[in-house]
C-alpha positions as a Python dict, from the first residue, in 0.01 Angstrom:
ca = {
    (1, 'X'): (0, 0, 0),
    (2, 'X'): (-320, 63, 240),
    (3, 'X'): (-18, 330, 441),
    (4, 'X'): (30, 521, 114),
    (5, 'X'): (-388, 480, 1),
    (6, 'X'): (-465, 670, 359),
    (7, 'X'): (-198, 892, 312),
    (8, 'X'): (-382, 1007, -54),
    (9, 'X'): (-742, 968, 101),
    (10, 'X'): (-626, 1215, 420),
    (11, 'X'): (-485, 1478, 148),
    (12, 'X'): (-748, 1454, -60),
    (13, 'X'): (-995, 1506, 224),
    (14, 'X'): (-756, 1770, 380),
    (15, 'X'): (-728, 1963, 14),
    (16, 'X'): (-1174, 1964, -9),
    (17, 'X'): (-1146, 2074, 353),
    (18, 'X'): (-908, 2352, 244),
    (19, 'X'): (-1117, 2482, -53),
    (20, 'X'): (-1433, 2478, 193),
    (21, 'X'): (-1301, 2675, 431),
    (22, 'X'): (-1178, 2896, 132),
    (23, 'X'): (-1480, 2930, -11),
    (24, 'X'): (-1612, 3012, 339),
    (25, 'X'): (-1392, 3303, 377),
    (26, 'X'): (-1454, 3457, 26),
    (27, 'X'): (-1824, 3428, 101),
    (28, 'X'): (-1776, 3568, 462),
    (29, 'X'): (-1546, 3871, 308),
    (30, 'X'): (-1810, 3924, -3),
    (31, 'X'): (-2108, 3932, 266),
    (32, 'X'): (-1922, 4190, 469),
    (33, 'X'): (-1847, 4407, 162),
    (34, 'X'): (-2202, 4399, 103),
    (35, 'X'): (-2267, 4495, 461),
    (36, 'X'): (-2024, 4784, 450),
    (37, 'X'): (-2182, 4923, 87),
    (38, 'X'): (-2541, 4861, 273),
    (39, 'X'): (-2426, 5067, 563),
    (40, 'X'): (-2262, 5299, 320),
    (41, 'X'): (-2579, 5377, 124),
    (42, 'X'): (-2768, 5412, 463),
    (43, 'X'): (-2581, 5687, 539),
    (44, 'X'): (-2584, 5870, 232),
    (45, 'X'): (-2929, 5820, 230),
    (46, 'X'): (-2986, 5958, 608),
    (47, 'X'): (-2747, 6217, 502),
    (48, 'X'): (-2978, 6301, 200),
    (49, 'X'): (-3276, 6302, 442),
    (50, 'X'): (-3139, 6550, 683),
    (51, 'X'): (-3062, 6772, 396),
    (52, 'X'): (-3379, 6747, 206),
    (53, 'X'): (-3559, 6801, 548),
    (54, 'X'): (-3359, 7153, 576),
    (55, 'X'): (-3516, 7226, 226),
    (56, 'X'): (-3885, 7128, 349),
    (57, 'X'): (-3856, 7375, 654),
    (58, 'X'): (-3707, 7644, 458),
    (59, 'X'): (-3935, 7596, 213),
    (60, 'X'): (-4224, 7565, 442),
    (61, 'X'): (-4096, 7895, 653),
    (62, 'X'): (-4074, 8090, 303),
    (63, 'X'): (-4482, 7950, 212),
    (64, 'X'): (-4531, 8139, 573),
    (65, 'X'): (-4378, 8421, 499),
    (66, 'X'): (-4554, 8439, 148),
    (67, 'X'): (-4886, 8359, 305),
    (68, 'X'): (-4836, 8678, 542),
    (69, 'X'): (-4736, 8884, 296),
    (70, 'X'): (-4991, 8797, 103),
    (71, 'X'): (-5259, 8867, 344),
    (72, 'X'): (-5122, 9198, 437),
    (73, 'X'): (-5146, 9331, 63),
    (74, 'X'): (-5492, 9203, 58),
    (75, 'X'): (-5568, 9397, 366),
    (76, 'X'): (-5429, 9694, 210),
    (77, 'X'): (-5619, 9631, -130),
    (78, 'X'): (-5981, 9612, 66),
    (79, 'X'): (-5870, 9944, 279),
    (80, 'X'): (-5767, 10096, -85),
    (81, 'X'): (-6086, 9977, -268),
    (82, 'X'): (-6274, 10110, 43),
    (83, 'X'): (-6121, 10444, 45),
    (84, 'X'): (-6159, 10482, -311),
    (85, 'X'): (-6571, 10398, -299),
    (86, 'X'): (-6579, 10669, -43),
    (87, 'X'): (-6401, 10931, -229),
    (88, 'X'): (-6625, 10823, -501),
    (89, 'X'): (-6936, 10839, -326),
    (90, 'X'): (-6912, 11181, -202),
}
């Protein structure tokens, strides 16, 4: 009986050890999946950031061009007003 009891105890312990190992493996795989998902999200965010940075650069360049055109239009308006005043003053 003692040998049979010991064998049963060993089999039970072995079964618990296998269950524990399976749980640890599942946990590890789940953590790896989470890591890869997080890494993919970081890559998507980096791509979005790069795209947004490009759009900001384009918008800033356009704003600078518009400001330059605005300054030129303003300068021309001042010149036109001065010309009109000069004509009216004659």
